[in-house]
C-alpha positions, 0 to 999 in steps of 0.5 A: 508480554512486552510492548514489542510483542504488541507491535509484532502483533500489529505488524502480523495483523497488518500483513494478513489484512493486506493479503486478504484485501489483495485476494478480494481485489482479485475476485472483484477484478474478475467479476468486473471483467466478466460483467463488462465482457457479458455486456459486450457479448449480449449486445454484439452476438453476431460480430467476430472479435479481432485481436485488439482489445475492445475492437470488433471486425465488421463483416465476415472473416475476410473483411479488413474494416475495423471499428472501435465500439460505438458505446462507452462503458461505465464503471461497474460497481465491481470496478469501483469497489476494486479501486477502493480496496486497492487504495485501502491496501496501499494505505495499509502497506505504508502503515505496515512498513512504518510498524515494521521499521519501528519493530526493528528499531526497538529490537535493536536491529540495524536499519540495513538488516530491517530494510535493505534497499529503498527508493522512497522514504517511509513515513517517518512520523508514523515510525516515530509514533509507533516507537513512542507508543510501544516503548517505555524508554525516555524520549531523549534516549529514544531520540539519540538511539534513533539518530544513531540508527539512521546515521548508521544506515546506508540511506541517501540523504534525501530519504533520511528524516529531518530530526528536531526536538519535537519529533520525540516528544510524547507531550507534543503528540498528545497535544496534537491529538487533543 
């Protein structure tokens, strides 16, 4: 197996993990809704609910008086867990994007074929880190190929990475880790 295969495995596993987290996030979102609604229904059994969310109609069906709920609702454990899962999924999304761009670069695909339209720049330092980790080529050759790859793209100037000599240095990356 080549190093590109390992990078492909990383891309596939990250996308699978994102999908699994999204499913769990939906489960916990629904559990949080049920627990909030259950708390409301237990305390206010005799009150008719209006169309507006978390508003209740006071009186009978012909009454026009509408009040906001008097009690405040704390976030349940389900809401906190769902928010944590969402944050983790968004971080993984950025990592998956960087790994996919590095995989496309190492396979020799043009940038526009890998990522057609974008409004925000990827994390170029992660892209370069993945390229250096999964490539056996010399850093100078990689830096030149990467600069040509970016220049041939239709990226706006503010989305392009700022290239310096330290960007593609494996020694520099090792020094940062130590």
